[in-house]
C-alpha positions, 0 to 999 in steps of 0.5 A: 524560579522554575515555573512548575505549573508551566511544565506540568501544563506542557506535560499534560499537553504532550500526554493528550497528543500521544493519547489522540494519536494512539487512538488514531493508530488503534483505529487504523489497525482495527481497519486493517484487521477487518480488511479495510485498507491494506490487508491484515494485521496479525500477531505473526505478521512481520510487516512494518508498513503502517499508514495513518492520517496525522494532524499537523501539529507543533509537538513531537509525539512518539506512538508505539505501533508494534514491538518492532517500530516506533512512529514519530510525528516530527516537528519537521512536518509542522514547520514545513511551510509547504506542508502547512499551506497544503490541504493534502493529507499526510501519513507515516511510512515505516521503512523496511529492509530493502526499501529505497526512497525511489520506490517509496516515492513511487508508492505514494505517487511522489518524488524523492525530492519531495520525500527528502524535503518533507522529512528534512533528509540530506541523504538517500540512505534509509534504515529499517524502522525509520519513520517517514512522512509521506503524502496521502493526497492521492489515496482513494478508497474503493468499494472492494475494500482497499485504499490505493494511490493512483500509481497503484491503480496504474500498476494494476492496469499495467499488469492486466495489459501485460497478462491479458491483452487480447483476452476478452474484457471479462478476462481482463477484469478477472486478472485484476480481481486476482491481484486484488484478492491476493492483496486482501489475502493473508497468503500474500503481501499486503501492498500492490507493489509487493504482490506484483513484484513477489518473486516468480509471481508474474511473468511480465515482471521477469520479461519486462512487459509489465512496463508497457503503457496500458490501454484504456480497456486495461484501466477500465478493467482495473477500475471495475475489479476495484469496484467489486466485480470478481468473475473468478469468485475469489481466485488467487491464481491464474495461468494459461494451461496451453503455455505453462507446464507448471505442476503447481498450477496444473494441480490446483482445482479450477474455479473458472476458465475465461478465454485462455486463462484458468483461474484457481484458488 
């Protein structure tokens, strides 16, 4: 005979899980909307990135994040012994067009093999809106109001080194501040990778100098900017007026000039 009481209990359990995770998602979206973490959430946004802390559990819960993506908390996470024995936090990343396992692994200071193991993947092929479990154990919250991985902090230091080595220290902090200001602005993408690799945004990406190892001063400048020191007072552009004939840059009202760089809104 079918035990309806048993199944009713199971259904109630699943509904409770869905409710709890939904509340978690709402909290994350609230934080995003008010500049905590990764940028902004707006009804016009087309970004599919969603990151949230999730509890290890033995159930499957589908959480609708927006009209274009559904996050699935998979049993693969709960059943993975290395995850169950870990004290690290995990989250969900929603794949977008053009993403690869390599770059997602870079973003979360992980490896392709680790991501495949966490998600039970047998191929490197991803599809848009696919939900991936990702490690969040290196995600740190900084006083400026963003949460970044160690890898992202390194990328900021690399860009500071490539753009401003030879500039005074405060000028290097200023370059870091511009990157962070873009990260928090609705005018720009809301991940460090997308800000730095946005088409034609930074010369060091085009000429390859971005990949040079940053020095200690660049790291210190990155951390000082992340701690909230902004010598530019909110600038989102900078350039060297002696080396660039870019009309757009020359047309912007200057906020401050530090060393060879002019900073603008």
